[in-house]
ZADO-1210 file (C-alpha; in nm, 4 decimals, padded with zeros to 6 digits):
<atoms>
<atom x="12.5827" y="01.9239" z="04.0687" code="MET" pos="1"/>
<atom x="12.5710" y="02.1161" z="04.4037" code="TYR" pos="2"/>
<atom x="12.4980" y="01.7928" z="04.5919" code="HIS" pos="3"/>
<atom x="12.7892" y="01.6121" z="04.4290" code="ALA" pos="4"/>
<atom x="13.0251" y="01.9000" z="04.5011" code="THR" pos="5"/>
<atom x="12.9323" y="01.9116" z="04.8660" code="LEU" pos="6"/>
<atom x="12.9700" y="01.5381" z="04.8896" code="PHE" pos="7"/>
<atom x="13.3217" y="01.5619" z="04.7427" code="ALA" pos="8"/>
<atom x="13.4098" y="01.8462" z="04.9740" code="LEU" pos="9"/>
<atom x="13.2780" y="01.6552" z="05.2732" code="TYR" pos="10"/>
<atom x="13.4909" y="01.3529" z="05.1809" code="GLN" pos="11"/>
<atom x="13.7959" y="01.5729" z="05.1237" code="LEU" pos="12"/>
<atom x="13.7546" y="01.7298" z="05.4704" code="CYS" pos="13"/>
<atom x="13.7426" y="01.3812" z="05.6246" code="ILE" pos="14"/>
<atom x="14.0623" y="01.2821" z="05.4439" code="VAL" pos="15"/>
<atom x="14.2362" y="01.5978" z="05.5462" code="ILE" pos="16"/>
<atom x="14.1252" y="01.5496" z="05.9029" code="GLY" pos="17"/>
<atom x="14.2618" y="01.1937" z="05.9096" code="ILE" pos="18"/>
<atom x="14.5889" y="01.3038" z="05.7440" code="ALA" pos="19"/>
<atom x="14.6307" y="01.5925" z="05.9885" code="ALA" pos="20"/>
<atom x="14.5722" y="01.3735" z="06.2995" code="MET" pos="21"/>
<atom x="14.9435" y="01.3585" z="06.3989" code="PRO" pos="22"/>
<atom x="14.9679" y="01.7345" z="06.3595" code="LEU" pos="23"/>
<atom x="14.6503" y="01.7806" z="06.5651" code="ALA" pos="24"/>
<atom x="14.7782" y="01.5594" z="06.8384" code="ILE" pos="25"/>
<atom x="15.1096" y="01.7490" z="06.8564" code="ALA" pos="26"/>
<atom x="14.9268" y="02.0796" z="06.8541" code="ALA" pos="27"/>
<atom x="14.7066" y="01.9693" z="07.1431" code="ARG" pos="28"/>
<atom x="15.0095" y="01.8688" z="07.3416" code="GLN" pos="29"/>
<atom x="15.1525" y="02.2126" z="07.2756" code="ALA" pos="30"/>
<atom x="14.8386" y="02.3707" z="07.4177" code="GLY" pos="31"/>
<atom x="14.6172" y="02.4658" z="07.1250" code="PHE" pos="32"/>
<atom x="14.3742" y="02.2952" z="06.8904" code="THR" pos="33"/>
<atom x="14.3253" y="02.2987" z="06.5135" code="LEU" pos="34"/>
<atom x="13.9839" y="02.4042" z="06.3884" code="PRO" pos="35"/>
<atom x="13.9470" y="02.1089" z="06.1517" code="ILE" pos="36"/>
<atom x="13.6350" y="01.9863" z="06.3380" code="HIS" pos="37"/>
<atom x="13.4588" y="02.3175" z="06.2759" code="ARG" pos="38"/>
<atom x="13.5204" y="02.3000" z="05.8986" code="ALA" pos="39"/>
<atom x="13.3997" y="01.9389" z="05.8914" code="LEU" pos="40"/>
<atom x="13.0853" y="02.0240" z="06.0894" code="ALA" pos="41"/>
<atom x="13.0044" y="02.3129" z="05.8595" code="THR" pos="42"/>
<atom x="13.0467" y="02.1076" z="05.5430" code="VAL" pos="43"/>
<atom x="12.8557" y="01.8200" z="05.6996" code="GLU" pos="44"/>
<atom x="12.5609" y="02.0442" z="05.7903" code="ASP" pos="45"/>
<atom x="12.5529" y="02.1863" z="05.4356" code="ALA" pos="46"/>
<atom x="12.5672" y="01.8366" z="05.2852" code="TYR" pos="47"/>
<atom x="12.2892" y="01.7076" z="05.5128" code="GLU" pos="48"/>
<atom x="12.0745" y="02.0111" z="05.4230" code="ALA" pos="49"/>
<atom x="12.0806" y="01.8990" z="05.0592" code="THR" pos="50"/>
<atom x="11.9487" y="01.5549" z="05.1653" code="GLN" pos="51"/>
<atom x="11.6234" y="01.6989" z="05.2893" code="ARG" pos="52"/>
</atoms>
């Protein structure tokens, strides 16, 4: 159950990251970045930890 939930959360973060790409590009041009990559990295690390 935990593994499946993390997998779903990881996939959801990827979809949100792709959907937010235009906003992230506009934010970067305005001089700041969105922390989407940090959230994705955290969930990815947790998901990979369940693979071991």
